[in-house]
C-alpha positions in Angstrom: -71.2 130.5 125.0 -70.5 132.9 128.0 -70.3 131.9 130.9 -73.6 132.9 132.7 -75.2 131.2 129.7 -73.4 127.6 131.1 -74.5 129.1 134.3 -78.4 128.8 132.8 -77.9 125.6 131.0 -76.3 123.7 134.5 -79.7 125.2 136.4 -81.9 124.1 134.0 -80.1 120.3 134.6 -80.3 121.3 138.8 -76.3 122.2 139.4 -76.2 125.6 140.4 -72.6 126.8 139.6 -70.8 130.0 140.9 -69.2 133.0 138.4 -66.0 131.3 137.7 -65.1 128.9 135.5 -62.3 128.4 133.2 -62.4 126.2 129.9 -60.2 124.2 127.8 -61.4 124.5 124.1 -59.0 121.9 122.9 -61.4 119.4 122.5 -63.1 118.9 118.8 -66.6 117.5 120.4 -67.0 118.9 123.4 -66.1 122.0 125.1 -64.8 121.6 128.1 -64.9 124.0 131.4 -64.2 123.4 135.3 -66.6 125.2 138.1 -68.0 125.1 141.5 -70.9 124.5 142.5 -72.5 126.8 145.1 -72.0 124.5 148.0 -67.7 124.0 146.9 -67.8 121.3 145.4 -65.6 120.9 141.8 -67.1 119.9 138.6 -65.9 119.1 135.1 -69.0 119.9 132.0 -68.5 119.2 129.1 -70.6 121.1 126.7 -70.9 119.6 122.8 -69.8 121.5 120.1 -72.3 119.6 117.7 -76.7 118.7 118.5 -75.9 115.2 116.6 -73.6 113.6 119.9 -76.2 112.6 121.8 -75.7 108.3 120.7 -72.0 109.2 121.8 -72.8 110.4 125.1 -75.2 107.7 126.4 -72.7 105.3 124.9 -70.0 106.4 126.6 -72.5 106.5 130.3 -72.8 102.8 129.7 -69.5 101.8 129.2 -67.9 104.4 132.2 -70.9 102.4 134.5 -69.6 99.2 133.3 -65.7 99.8 133.8 -66.1 101.9 137.8 -67.6 98.4 138.7 -63.9 96.3 137.7 -60.9 99.4 137.5 -59.1 100.4 140.3 -58.7 103.7 140.0 -61.7 106.6 139.6 -64.1 106.8 136.8 -66.3 109.9 135.8 -69.3 109.8 137.8 -71.8 111.1 135.0 -74.2 113.3 137.8 -76.4 115.1 134.6 -75.7 113.4 130.8 -77.7 114.9 128.1 -77.3 116.5 124.9 -77.1 119.8 126.3 -74.9 118.9 128.6 -72.4 116.3 131.2 -71.3 117.1 134.5 -69.1 115.7 136.8 -68.1 116.5 140.0 -64.0 116.5 139.4 -61.3 113.4 140.1 -59.1 113.7 142.8 -55.4 114.1 142.0 -54.2 115.3 138.5 -54.5 114.4 134.3 -51.8 112.6 133.0 -51.4 115.9 131.0 -52.5 119.8 131.0 -52.1 122.5 128.0 -51.9 126.3 128.3 -54.9 127.3 126.4 -52.3 130.3 124.9 -49.9 128.7 123.7 -51.1 125.3 123.3 -48.0 123.8 125.5 -48.3 120.8 126.9 -47.2 119.9 130.5 -47.3 116.2 131.3 -47.8 115.5 134.6 -46.1 111.9 135.0 -43.0 110.4 134.0 -44.4 109.3 130.5 -40.8 108.6 129.4 -40.0 106.1 132.2 -39.7 102.7 131.4 -42.6 102.2 134.0 -45.5 104.1 132.6 -46.6 101.5 130.5 -46.9 98.6 132.8 -47.7 101.6 135.4 -50.8 102.4 132.7 -51.2 98.3 132.6 -51.9 97.6 135.9 -55.2 100.1 136.2 -57.6 97.5 135.9 
């Protein structure tokens, strides 16, 4: 799927994206993209790699809606969630880890070896 195909897919769902996009191809079930809409809002896009993920998407959306009421951290606000596209405004901050798309080298954006790692993760609720 080329960038223009993804733009058309997003447009069919009411989201109008600029031409620039980047991707994280590490996911098994979803191709993950990062794009900016015409108003400058950054979005995360999840494009299903298979046609049988509709039930998984619906379940995950319900879980996110439930936990967003109880967690003290940002939870993705799925504005588009259907069998062909999941899209939400990008969360603030850095993810726990990133990886290089060419070498697959992982970079941790937190001190995972710190004795505070697990207690801070447990405090999320």
